[in-house]
N, C-alpha and C positions, 0 to 999 in steps of 0.2 A: 488413794489407792492406785498399787501399780497393777496396770492392765496389760498382761501379755499378750502379745500378736500371735492372731489366730491361724492354723493351720491344719487344714482339712487333709486326709489320707485315704487312700483306698484298701480296703484288704480282700482281696480274690479268693475264691475258691472252685472248683469246678462247677458252681451252680453261678457263679456270677461274681461283682463285686461290690460290696457295699461301703458309702463315704461315713467315716468318722472323724468328729469334731476332737481337734486336738490346739495345743498352743506351743510356742516357744516362750523358756526362761535362759535369762542369763546368769552365766554363770558367776557365784558369787566375788570371786579373783577379779572381775572386770569393774566392781561396784565399791564404792569410796565406805568405808569402815573407820564410822567415828564417835564419841560421846561431845554431844551438843556444841558442835559443829568442829570439833577440834580432832583432827586426823588420829588415829590409833596407832599410826606407823609412823616412826622417824624417817624412813626411804622407802625403796621397793621393798625392802624384804623383811625389816629389821621391827619389831612390836616393840612402841613407845612405853619404858617402865611403869612410867605414873600411872597410865593405863590397864597395862596387861603385865603383870608382876609373876604371874603364871595361867595356865590356859582360863582354868575355872572364873577368876577374879576377871578376864579379859571378858568372855562370854557375857557374863554379869555386865557388863561395863559398858563395852561398847554396843554398836549395833549396826546393820546393815541396810544402807540405803535402799530404798524402792531405785527403781530403773524409769529414765524416760530415755525409752528403748530409739524414737526416731530422733530425738534433737542430740541428745547426748552421744548415742552408740549406733546411730545409722541402719538401724534394725528395724524395715517396715514389712508388712502383708504383702502381697502381689495383689494384683487387682482381681483375682480370684479366688483367695485365700486360702490357694492350694500349694504355697510354696512362700518363702521369705526371699527380701531382698537386703545384700548386706554390704554396706560399705567399708571399706579398709581404714579408711582416715574419715572422722566426723570430724568438725572445727565448732565445739559449743561455745558456749558464754562463759564458762569459768576454764575449760582447758581444751585440750586436742587430744582426741580419743585413737587409739590403733588397733585394731582387730576387732573380735568379737566371738565369744566360744558360746553357745548355745545347748541347752537339751532340750528335748520333745517333752510337754507334757499330758498326759492321759486325764489329769483334771485338776483343778486349781494345788492341790499338794500331794500329788501322786504324778512320779514320772512314768513316761511310756515304755511298757515292758514290751519289746520285739520279740516272738517267739521265732524262731526263724530254722528251726530241726526241720529239713526237708521240704524247706519253703525256699520261695526265691523274694530279694528285696530290689528293687528298682527305685532310681531316683533320675532324675533330670538338672543338670547346671549349665547356665550359661555365664562358659568363660570369658565370652566375645569381648568383655571390656575387663578385665582383669590384668594388671599389667604385669609386664615381664618381671619375674623374679619373686613376685608373691606366692602364695601357699594357697589353693581352696581346696579344704578336704573335708571328707565326713569321716568318722571314726564310730565304730561300738566302744564302748565301754561298760563293763561291767560293776553295778554300782544296787544298791537298794532302792525299791518302790518309792519308797518315802524320803532315799537322799541319806 
């Protein structure tokens, strides 16, 4: 089974800070979508009509592979488990992977909902090894807690 890398976060108020355990999950666009080992795409952006004649058939036919975060995507939890390390290029057994997009999870099946109204959000990034010309960014996106 897929194991999401841990991510411990602090939530602070006037009375102090509490640690909360979360995790990160890989965006499905980075994963292999297949039927019995056959790719459900003909190229980077075209569904194979043999598997995906329409969205319903595609959802019933194709499956999203679980992620091996470290060896395939270069995503690991740091030694304190309060951050993640991301490699831009990861050379895997079958292919090379470039970049990653992660979402923060509150539990195994729910995304973390950040309530930011009248609150501060801080994070630290070590970009000292980020190659010139690469974008290292953090974004907030609006989405349902269950995806």
